[in-house]
C-alpha positions in Angstrom: 0.0 0.0 0.0 1.0 3.6 0.0 3.9 4.2 2.4 2.1 5.1 5.7 3.6 6.9 8.6 2.7 9.2 11.4 2.6 12.9 10.6 5.2 14.5 12.9 6.3 18.1 12.6 9.3 19.6 14.4 7.4 22.4 16.1 7.0 23.4 19.7 3.6 23.1 21.3 1.9 26.3 22.3 -1.1 27.0 24.7 -4.2 28.8 23.5 -3.1 32.1 25.1 0.1 31.9 23.2 -1.9 31.3 20.0 -3.9 34.5 20.5 -0.8 36.5 21.0 0.8 35.0 17.9 -2.2 35.7 15.8 -2.1 39.3 16.7 1.6 39.4 15.8 0.8 38.1 12.3 -0.3 41.6 11.3 3.3 42.5 10.9 5.5 40.9 8.1 6.1 37.3 9.0 7.4 34.1 7.3 7.3 30.4 7.9 10.6 29.3 9.5 12.0 25.8 9.0 11.3 23.5 11.9 14.7 23.2 13.4 14.3 23.4 17.1 12.9 20.0 18.1 15.5 17.5 19.2 15.9 14.0 17.7 14.9 12.5 21.0 11.6 14.4 21.0 10.8 13.2 17.5 11.5 9.6 18.3 9.3 9.8 21.4 6.5 11.3 19.3 6.8 8.6 16.7 6.6 5.8 19.3 3.5 7.4 20.9 1.9 7.7 17.4 2.5 4.0 16.7 0.8 3.0 19.8 -2.3 5.1 19.0 -2.9 3.7 15.6 -1.4 1.0 13.3 -2.3 3.1 10.3 -2.2 6.8 10.9 -2.6 9.3 8.1 -0.2 9.5 5.1 2.9 11.6 5.7 4.3 13.5 2.8 7.5 14.7 4.6 10.8 13.1 3.9 13.5 12.1 6.4 13.0 13.8 9.8 16.4 15.6 9.7 16.7 16.3 6.0 14.7 19.4 5.1 15.1 19.1 1.3 14.8 15.3 0.9 11.5 13.3 0.7 11.4 9.5 1.0 7.8 9.0 -0.1 5.2 10.6 -2.4 1.8 11.6 -1.1 0.1 9.7 -4.0 -1.5 6.4 -3.0 -0.7 5.1 -6.5 3.1 5.2 -5.9 2.9 2.2 -3.6 6.6 2.0 -2.7 9.1 4.5 -1.2 10.8 6.7 -3.9 14.0 4.5 -3.7 12.0 1.6 -5.0 9.7 3.4 -7.5 10.9 2.7 -11.1 10.4 6.2 -12.4 12.0 9.6 -12.1 10.1 11.5 -9.3 11.3 14.8 -7.9 9.8 16.1 -4.7 10.2 19.8 -3.9 9.4 20.4 -0.3 8.1 23.6 1.4 11.4 24.0 3.3 13.3 24.5 0.0 10.7 26.9 -1.3 10.9 29.0 1.9 14.7 29.2 1.7 14.5 30.3 -1.9 11.7 32.8 -1.3 9.6 31.0 -3.9 5.8 31.5 -3.7 4.3 29.9 -6.8 4.4 26.6 -8.6 6.4 27.9 -11.6 9.2 29.0 -9.2 9.1 25.6 -7.6 9.5 23.8 -10.9 12.8 25.6 -11.5 14.3 23.1 -9.1 14.0 20.2 -11.5 15.6 20.1 -14.9 13.8 19.3 -18.2 11.1 21.9 -17.7 10.8 25.1 -19.8 8.3 27.9 -19.8 6.1 28.9 -22.8 4.4 31.9 -24.3 1.2 32.1 -26.4 0.8 31.8 -30.1 1.7 35.0 -31.9 -0.4 37.8 -30.4 -2.3 35.6 -27.9 -0.6 35.4 -24.6 -1.2 32.3 -22.6 -2.4 32.8 -19.0 -1.4 31.1 -15.8 1.1 28.2 -15.5 2.2 27.3 -19.0 5.2 25.0 -19.4 6.7 22.0 -21.2 8.3 19.0 -19.6 10.6 16.7 -21.6 9.4 18.4 -24.8 5.6 18.1 -24.3 3.1 20.7 -23.1 2.2 19.7 -19.5 0.0 22.6 -18.1 -3.1 20.4 -18.4 -1.5 17.7 -16.3 -1.5 19.5 -12.9 -3.1 17.8 -10.0 -3.9 18.8 -6.4 -3.9 15.8 -4.0 -4.3 13.5 -7.0 -7.3 15.3 -8.5 -6.9 17.1 -11.8 -6.7 20.9 -11.4 -8.2 23.2 -14.1 -8.0 26.8 -15.1 -5.6 29.4 -16.5 -4.3 30.4 -13.1 -0.9 31.0 -11.5 -0.8 28.6 -8.6 0.4 29.9 -5.3 2.2 27.5 -2.8 0.9 29.1 0.4 -1.1 25.9 1.1 1.3 23.4 -0.4 3.3 20.8 1.6 5.3 19.7 -1.3 5.4 19.7 -5.1 5.8 16.3 -6.8 7.1 16.0 -10.3 6.5 12.6 -11.9 8.2 12.2 -15.3 7.5 10.0 -18.2 4.2 8.9 -19.8 1.8 8.4 -16.9 -1.5 7.4 -18.4 -1.8 4.6 -15.9 -1.4 7.0 -13.0 -3.6 9.9 -14.0 -5.3 9.1 -17.3 -5.5 10.9 -20.6 -2.9 13.5 -21.7 0.0 12.8 -19.4 2.5 12.4 -22.3 5.6 13.5 -20.4 4.4 13.2 -16.8 2.4 15.3 -14.3 2.7 17.6 -11.4 1.0 16.9 -8.1 0.6 19.5 -5.3 0.1 18.0 -1.8 -2.0 20.2 0.3 -1.4 21.1 4.0 -3.9 19.4 6.3 -4.4 19.5 10.1 -2.2 17.6 12.5 -2.4 16.9 16.3 0.2 19.5 17.1 -0.3 23.1 18.0 1.9 25.3 15.8 1.9 28.8 14.4 4.2 30.1 11.7 4.1 33.3 9.7 6.0 35.1 7.0 6.3 38.6 5.6 8.5 40.0 2.8 9.1 43.0 0.6 11.2 43.3 -2.5 12.7 46.0 -4.7 9.6 45.8 -7.0 7.7 47.2 -4.0 5.8 43.9 -3.8 4.8 43.0 -0.3 3.5 39.7 1.0 2.4 38.2 4.3 1.3 34.7 5.1 0.4 32.6 8.1 0.0 28.9 8.9 -1.9 28.2 12.1 -2.6 24.6 13.3 -4.6 24.0 16.5 -5.6 20.8 18.3 -9.2 21.2 19.5 -9.8 17.7 20.9 -8.1 14.4 21.5 -8.5 13.4 17.8 -9.6 16.7 16.2 -7.5 19.6 14.8 -8.1 22.7 12.7 -5.7 24.5 10.4 -5.7 27.9 8.6 -3.3 28.9 5.9 -3.6 32.5 4.5 -1.6 34.9 2.3 -1.9 38.4 0.9 0.3 39.9 -1.8 0.3 43.4 -3.4 2.7 45.5 -5.4 4.7 45.7 -8.6 7.2 43.6 -10.5 10.9 44.3 -10.2 12.4 45.8 -13.3 9.1 46.4 -15.1 6.8 49.4 -15.5 3.1 49.2 -14.7 3.0 45.4 -14.1 1.4 44.3 -10.8 0.9 41.0 -8.9 -1.9 41.3 -6.3 -3.9 38.6 -4.6 -4.9 36.8 -1.5 -5.8 33.3 -0.4 -7.6 31.5 2.4 -7.4 27.8 3.1 -9.3 26.6 6.3 -9.4 22.9 7.1 -10.5 20.5 9.9 -9.6 16.9 10.6 -11.4 14.5 12.9 -10.4 11.0 14.1 -6.6 11.7 13.9 -4.7 8.9 15.4 -7.7 6.5 15.1 -8.7 3.9 12.5 -11.3 6.3 10.9 -10.2 9.7 9.8 -11.9 12.5 8.0 -10.5 15.7 6.4 -12.6 18.6 5.2 -10.7 21.4 3.6 -11.3 24.3 1.2 -9.1 26.8 -0.7 -10.1 30.2 -2.1 -7.7 32.4 -4.1 -8.3 35.8 -5.7 -5.9 37.5 -8.0 -6.1 41.1 -9.5 -3.0 41.6 -11.7 -1.8 43.9 -14.5 -0.8 41.3 -17.1 2.3 41.4 -19.4 1.8 41.4 -23.1 5.5 41.2 -23.8 8.0 43.6 -25.5 9.3 43.6 -29.1 12.4 41.6 -30.0 13.9 44.4 -32.0 17.6 44.8 -31.2 18.1 41.4 -29.6 20.8 39.1 -30.9 19.3 37.1 -33.7 16.6 39.7 -34.6 15.9 39.9 -38.3 13.8 42.3 -40.4 13.9 43.2 -44.1 13.9 46.9 -43.1 17.6 47.8 -42.8 16.8 50.5 -40.3 15.1 48.1 -38.0 17.8 45.5 -38.5 20.4 48.0 -37.1 18.1 49.4 -34.4 18.9 49.3 -30.7 16.8 47.2 -28.4 14.0 48.6 -26.4 14.2 49.1 -22.6 13.3 45.9 -20.8 11.1 48.0 -18.4 8.8 49.1 -21.2 5.1 48.4 -21.0 3.1 48.5 -24.2 -0.3 48.0 -22.6 -2.9 50.3 -21.2 -3.6 51.4 -17.6 -7.0 49.8 -18.2 -5.5 46.3 -18.8 -6.4 43.8 -16.1 -6.4 40.1 -15.1 -8.9 39.0 -12.4 -8.9 35.4 -11.2 -11.2 33.5 -8.8 -10.3 30.0 -7.9 -12.2 27.9 -5.3 -12.1 24.2 -4.3 -13.7 22.2 -1.6 -12.6 18.7 -0.6 -13.8 15.9 1.7 -11.5 13.0 2.3 -12.2 9.9 4.4 -9.8 7.1 5.4 -10.7 3.8 7.0 -8.2 1.3 8.3 -9.8 -2.0 7.5 -6.8 -3.9 9.0 -3.2 -3.2 10.0 -2.3 -3.6 6.3 -5.4 -2.3 4.4 -6.7 1.2 4.2 -9.8 2.4 2.2 -10.1 6.0 1.0 -12.7 8.2 -0.6 -12.0 11.8 -1.9 -14.7 14.1 -3.2 -13.9 17.5 -4.7 -15.7 20.4 -6.4 -13.6 23.1 -7.9 -14.2 26.2 -10.0 -12.1 28.9 -11.4 -12.7 31.9 -13.6 -10.4 34.2 -15.5 -11.4 37.7 -16.8 -8.7 39.5 -18.7 -8.0 42.4 -21.1 -4.5 42.5 -22.4 -2.6 44.5 -25.0 -0.5 42.4 -27.4 2.1 43.8 -29.8 2.6 42.9 -33.5 4.2 44.5 -36.6 6.8 47.3 -36.5 6.8 50.5 -38.5 10.1 52.3 -38.9 9.9 55.4 -41.2 11.3 58.8 -40.4 13.1 59.7 -37.2 13.7 56.8 -34.8 11.8 58.5 -32.0 8.6 58.2 -34.2 8.9 54.5 -34.9 5.9 52.5 -33.7 4.7 49.0 -32.9 1.2 47.8 -33.7 -1.0 46.8 -30.8 -3.8 44.3 -30.5 -6.5 44.1 -27.8 -7.1 40.7 -26.4 -9.9 39.6 -24.1 -10.6 36.4 -22.2 -13.7 35.4 -20.3 -13.2 31.8 -19.2 -14.5 29.6 -16.4 -13.7 26.0 -15.4 -15.6 23.6 -13.2 -14.7 20.1 -12.0 -16.4 17.5 -9.9 -14.5 14.4 -8.9 -15.0 11.4 -6.7 -12.2 8.9 -6.1 -12.4 5.6 -4.1 -9.3 3.6 -3.6 -7.9 0.8 -1.5 -4.3 0.1 -0.5 -3.3 -3.2 0.9 -0.2 -5.4 1.6 -0.6 -9.2 1.5 1.2 -12.4 0.7 0.2 -15.0 -1.9 2.1 -18.3 -2.1 5.0 -16.6 -0.3 5.1 -13.6 -2.7 4.5 -10.2 -1.1 2.1 -7.8 -2.9 1.8 -4.0 -2.2 -1.4 -3.1 -4.1 -3.5 0.0 -4.9 -6.7 -0.1 -6.8 -9.5 2.4 -7.3 -12.4 3.9 -9.2 -12.4 7.5 -10.4 -15.4 9.5 -11.6 -14.8 13.0 -13.1 -16.8 15.7 -14.7 -14.8 18.7 -16.2 -16.2 21.7 -18.0 -14.7 24.8 -19.6 -16.7 27.7 -21.0 -15.2 30.6 -22.9 -16.8 33.7 -24.2 -14.9 35.4 -27.0 -14.1 39.1 -26.5 -13.0 41.4 -29.3 -12.9 45.0 -30.2 -15.8 46.1 -32.5 -15.1 45.6 -36.2 -13.6 48.7 -37.8 -12.2 50.1 -34.5 -8.8 51.6 -34.8 -6.2 50.6 -32.2 -3.5 53.2 -31.8 0.0 52.0 -32.3 2.6 52.5 -29.5 5.8 54.4 -29.8 8.5 51.7 -30.1 10.9 53.2 -27.6 8.6 55.3 -25.3 5.2 53.7 -25.1 2.5 55.6 -23.3 0.2 53.4 -21.1 -2.3 56.3 -20.8 -3.2 56.2 -24.5 -6.9 55.5 -24.9 -7.4 52.0 -26.2 -10.7 50.4 -27.1 -12.0 47.7 -24.7 -12.8 44.2 -26.1 -16.4 43.2 -25.7 -18.4 40.0 -26.1 -19.2 39.4 -29.7 -21.5 36.4 -29.4 -18.9 33.8 -30.2 -18.3 31.2 -27.5 -17.2 27.6 -26.7 -18.6 25.3 -24.1 -17.0 21.9 -23.7 -17.2 19.1 -21.1 -15.7 15.7 -20.6 -17.1 12.9 -18.4 -14.7 10.2 -17.3 -15.1 6.9 -15.5 -11.9 5.0 -14.8 -10.7 1.8 -13.1 -7.0 1.3 -12.1 -4.8 -1.2 -10.3 -1.1 -1.0 -9.3 0.8 -3.9 -7.8 4.4 -4.0 -6.6 5.4 -7.7 -6.3 8.4 -8.6 -4.3 9.5 -11.8 -6.1 12.3 -12.3 -3.7 14.7 -10.3 -1.5 16.4 -8.8 -4.6 13.8 -8.5 -7.4 10.6 -6.5 -7.5 8.0 -6.4 -10.3 5.8 -3.3 -10.7 2.6 -3.3 -12.8 0.0 -0.7 -13.5 -3.2 -0.8 -15.6 -5.8 1.9 -16.2 -9.1 1.7 -18.2 -11.1 4.8 -18.7 -14.3 5.6 -20.6 -14.5 9.2 -21.6 -17.1 11.3 -23.4 -16.4 14.8 -24.7 -19.1 17.2 -25.9 -18.1 20.5 -27.5 -20.6 23.3 -28.3 -19.4 26.4 -30.0 -20.8 29.6 -31.7 -18.6 31.2 -34.3 -19.0 34.3 -36.5 -19.3 33.8 -40.3 -16.7 35.4 -42.6 -16.9 36.3 -46.3 -14.4 33.6 -47.1 -15.7 30.7 -45.1 -19.4 31.5 -45.4 -20.0 33.5 -48.6 -23.8 33.0 -48.6 -24.2 34.4 -45.1 -24.0 38.0 -43.9 -20.6 38.6 -42.3 -20.8 38.3 -38.5 -23.7 35.8 -38.5 -23.7 33.5 -35.5 -23.1 29.9 -36.5 -23.7 27.2 -33.8 -22.0 23.9 -33.9 -21.9 20.7 -31.8 -19.3 17.9 -31.9 -19.1 14.8 -29.7 -16.4 12.2 -29.2 -16.3 9.2 -26.9 -13.9 6.3 -26.6 -12.2 3.7 -24.4 -8.6 4.2 -23.3 -6.2 1.6 -21.9 -2.9 2.7 -20.4 -0.3 0.6 -18.6 3.2 0.4 -17.3 5.5 -2.4 -16.4 8.7 -2.0 -14.4 11.2 -4.0 -12.5 13.5 -3.1 -9.6 16.7 -4.9 -8.7 18.2 -4.5 -5.2 21.9 -4.1 -6.1 22.7 -3.1 -2.5 20.9 -2.3 0.7 20.8 1.4 -0.3 20.8 1.1 -4.1 18.4 0.0 -6.8 18.5 -0.5 -10.6 15.3 -0.2 -12.5 13.7 -0.4 -15.9 10.1 0.7 -16.9 8.0 0.8 -20.0 4.8 2.9 -19.9 2.1 4.3 -22.2 -0.2 7.3 -22.3 -3.0 8.4 -24.6 -4.1 12.0 -25.5 -7.5 11.9 -27.2 -9.0 14.8 -29.2 -10.1 17.7 -27.0 -8.0 16.4 -24.1 -6.6 19.8 -23.1 -9.6 22.1 -23.2 -12.6 19.9 -24.1 -12.9 21.7 -27.4 -13.4 19.6 -30.5 -12.8 20.8 -34.0 -14.2 19.8 -37.3 -11.2 21.1 -39.2 -9.3 18.4 -41.1 -5.9 19.7 -40.0 -6.7 19.7 -36.3 -5.6 16.9 -33.9 -8.8 17.7 -31.9 -11.1 16.6 -34.7 -13.6 14.0 -33.7 -12.3 11.6 -36.4 -8.8 11.8 -35.1 -7.3 8.9 -33.1 -5.7 9.6 -29.8 -2.0 10.4 -29.8 -0.1 7.5 -28.3 3.0 8.1 -26.2 5.4 5.3 -25.1 8.3 5.7 -22.7 11.2 3.5 -21.9 13.4 4.4 -19.0 16.5 2.7 -17.4 17.9 4.1 -14.2 19.4 3.8 -10.7 18.6 5.2 -7.3 20.8 5.4 -4.2 20.3 6.6 -0.7 23.7 7.8 0.5 25.2 9.1 3.7 22.9 7.1 6.0 19.9 7.9 3.9 20.5 11.6 4.1 21.3 12.1 0.4 19.5 10.7 -2.6 21.1 10.2 -6.0 19.2 9.3 -9.2 20.3 8.7 -12.7 18.2 7.6 -15.7 18.2 7.3 -19.5 14.7 7.9 -21.1 13.3 7.6 -24.6 9.8 8.9 -25.3 8.0 8.4 -28.7 4.8 10.3 -29.5 2.8 8.9 -32.5 -0.4 9.9 -34.4 0.6 13.5 -34.7 -1.2 15.6 -37.4 1.1 16.4 -40.4 0.6 18.1 -43.8 0.7 15.7 -46.7 0.3 18.2 -49.5 0.8 21.9 -49.1 -1.0 22.7 -52.4 -4.2 20.9 -51.6 -3.9 21.4 -47.9 -4.4 17.7 -47.1 -3.4 16.5 -43.7 -2.9 13.0 -42.3 -2.3 11.5 -38.8 1.0 9.6 -39.2 3.5 12.0 -37.5 5.9 10.6 -35.0 8.3 12.5 -32.7 11.0 11.2 -30.3 12.5 12.8 -27.2 15.4 11.1 -25.4 18.1 12.0 -22.9 19.7 11.4 -19.6 18.7 12.9 -16.3 20.7 13.1 -13.0 19.5 14.2 -9.6 20.9 14.8 -6.2 19.0 16.0 -3.1 19.5 15.9 0.6 22.2 16.8 3.0 26.0 16.2 2.9 26.1 16.8 6.6 23.7 18.3 9.2 24.8 21.8 8.2 25.0 21.4 4.4 21.8 21.0 2.3 21.8 20.5 -1.5 19.5 19.9 -4.4 20.8 19.6 -8.0 19.7 18.2 -11.3 20.9 18.0 -14.9 19.0 16.7 -18.0 19.8 16.3 -21.6 17.1 16.4 -24.2 17.4 15.4 -27.9 14.3 15.8 -30.0 13.7 14.5 -33.5 10.7 14.2 -35.8 10.8 10.6 -37.1 7.9 10.9 -39.5 6.4 14.2 -40.7 5.8 16.5 -43.5 6.8 20.0 -44.6 7.4 23.0 -42.4 8.5 22.7 -38.8 7.1 19.1 -38.7 9.4 17.8 -41.4 11.3 14.6 -40.8 14.6 15.3 -39.1 13.4 18.5 -37.5 13.6 19.0 -33.8 10.8 20.0 -31.4 10.4 23.7 -30.6 11.4 25.1 -27.2 13.4 21.9 -26.3 16.8 22.8 -25.0 19.6 20.2 -25.3 20.7 20.8 -21.7 19.1 22.1 -18.6 20.6 22.2 -15.1 19.7 23.5 -11.7 21.6 23.7 -8.4 20.7 25.0 -5.0 22.8 24.6 -1.8 22.9 26.1 1.6 25.3 25.9 4.5 25.0 26.8 8.2 28.3 28.7 8.7 27.5 29.5 12.4 24.7 28.5 14.8 22.7 31.6 13.8 23.8 32.1 10.2 23.0 30.2 7.0 24.3 31.2 3.5 23.4 29.6 0.3 22.7 30.0 -3.4 22.4 28.3 -6.7 22.4 28.6 -10.5 20.0 27.6 -13.3 21.2 26.9 -16.8 19.1 26.5 -20.0 20.8 25.9 -23.3 19.5 27.3 -26.6 15.8 26.8 -27.3 15.1 26.7 -31.0 12.0 28.4 -32.5 13.0 27.5 -36.1 13.6 23.7 -36.1 13.3 22.8 -39.8 16.8 22.1 -41.0 15.7 23.2 -44.5 14.9 26.7 -43.4 17.6 29.4 -43.4 17.5 30.5 -39.7 19.6 33.6 -40.5 16.7 35.0 -42.5 14.1 34.3 -39.7 13.3 36.7 -36.9 14.9 35.5 -33.7 15.1 31.8 -34.6 16.0 30.8 -31.0 16.1 31.8 -27.4 19.8 32.1 -26.5 21.2 30.0 -23.6 21.3 31.6 -20.2 22.8 31.3 -16.7 20.9 32.8 -13.7 22.5 32.9 -10.2 20.6 33.3 -6.9 21.7 33.7 -3.3 20.4 33.7 0.3 21.6 34.8 3.7 19.5 33.9 6.8 20.0 35.0 10.4 18.3 33.2 13.3 17.8 36.2 15.6 15.9 34.3 18.3 14.6 30.7 18.6 11.3 32.0 17.1 12.4 34.7 14.7 14.7 34.5 11.6 15.5 37.2 9.0 16.2 36.3 5.4 17.7 38.1 2.5 17.2 36.7 -1.0 18.8 38.0 -4.2 17.6 36.5 -7.4 19.5 37.0 -10.7 22.5 38.0 -8.6 24.5 39.3 -11.7 21.5 41.2 -13.1 21.8 39.2 -16.3 19.5 40.2 -19.2 17.9 37.1 -20.8 14.8 36.0 -22.7 12.4 34.1 -20.5 9.8 33.1 -23.1 9.4 33.9 -26.8 6.2 33.7 -28.9 5.9 31.4 -32.0 6.5 34.2 -34.5 9.6 35.6 -32.8 8.1 39.1 -32.6 7.7 39.5 -28.9 9.2 38.0 -25.7 8.9 38.2 -21.9 11.9 39.5 -20.1 13.7 37.3 -17.6 13.4 38.7 -14.1 16.2 41.2 -13.4 18.0 41.4 -10.1 15.4 41.1 -7.4 16.2 41.7 -3.8 13.8 40.4 -1.1 13.9 40.8 2.6 11.7 38.6 4.8 11.0 37.9 8.4 10.0 34.4 9.5 8.4 33.4 12.8 7.6 30.1 14.4 5.9 29.2 17.6 
């Protein structure tokens, strides 16, 4: 079954009077301080007491007691063995590491694992929220919270996250459709039987302020409540006009803790009110190309420039409510049920930038602007029932997980556009004015409404064949049904018999059965070392990402299209070193994605579904502590991409995949140089990310054919002022290096990599 342990935290107990005093203190800037003050003897005593109270207490998602960065287990009940014995690359990013780095959202957390790159929208359309690729495949639709799929174009805050789990490789057996290169799971904070209060407050040189609090209170012998909150407001370092504002509240209650029947009820509510970034022109960057000789020789624009309007906005509402029940049927068997309802909405008006005009004096040059609007809502209802059990059959030990999942997902989008014929003033290329009056996008009647219903059965079994060999199997069957309704506006070209702008409704359906599986084996080469191999599959059916089906012949989301099929082969080794304080992993992987849509004939515009792409490479990881004072997490990954079967353009045979760097690496390390002082830092490296990947295209004549490679260095200094208070100084992008964070598909605009950002925080723990 899932690895089951007591949930112990290294925090000092406090009385109710102390709690009230601490709550009042949270009005000042505070920050969660690592739990360093409890002795090993106290922890062992608490563990022994917990074992006596219940043979099967709740799942613990922490790692080794004395290793802040290292986790030994996943929170997922489907990964039935400890990470050392799981035949797959799994990275666990704990809250202690995020606190030390001053990282507050999921995208910052993911920078701690190699092989992940950020994305920007298609041409003038800026993607919203967490948008990224992992091992060469878009992964933003494979984000989960406590094992339940999470929807919505939102930027996920980590104020209520215990740890971020990154599972790599096709994972259709784990989570179902669409997990071509893996998935991300956020493990939520839940109540424990320990009184503890922590808080955090920070301010940076972008005048962005943030406060947060984590309050856990025991209110009975087996009952506890917990409250996590945050509030953030202010600008973005190095950028004009941009703002990140928001707050979140996450109350929870747990009953039956330490008994054989436990229940958790928890909700999370986030509100964001931001000024979004439409990017800046790529003019002047290395690799910029334009047929206009004046533009080709032009200097680059200021990275601080803002080409939008003071009226641009991005408002996000995200809510979820969860009920989880756990029943210990025997010392070796636990039954769980999780029910969740979640909803999110995004309302946004953003200014994009397009073509350049360079005539006359340079101070009169302009860049065209577009007005983009988004009005989108997502709803999800999920119910999961699972059982985990350990048992022997004919002398062979089984550790099994099986379950049923029911899921209803829906996404509704109303199209917003400026009225036809409306003129959108261009912006001065070098001195844009945000106060220029720009038209507001309005609903034009076009919309899409898609939903997917899924019923799934799964089973995982880790079979200990003998003391040295383990066989891991997994199988998932799911029946899905997607229904897509849309309303479009007629055009003179597509609908010559209708008046332009006529509303045209459409409805498309698709349903199918999907089978995904994985088969792995683990060999115990030493007490602390394992060799493993695994083969796994995943399926991505039409409409998998946004429940929107298309009748276009050249669209992979057409109802007649077959699911894309991904297969993955991985060979690796895992070692627990230095008395299990340091984990080392190494793996070779090869991923093939088949049934991609490719163009057969450019003249007749005929498409067929025979494309095949391969991504392969090597990944290394190291996390834990070298000694009690020295913590480290590091990773490096190579990625070689190739189109095995394709057609013309960027999908031609022999081409690479866009935005897939050959090498990514990440390192973070901290050292306690004195009892009260800790210093640390790290670097991130990303090699060149190609936009033009067709070898037959002359990249020198294409605008910004690639994102240049970049190094970014960060540092931290922390001072433990008192047993309950610590001060922390973080400096990100220590050398103030200018680099491209993301680039759009046309190469016309980019988002700026964060400049030097200095943040001062105060952390408190009772």
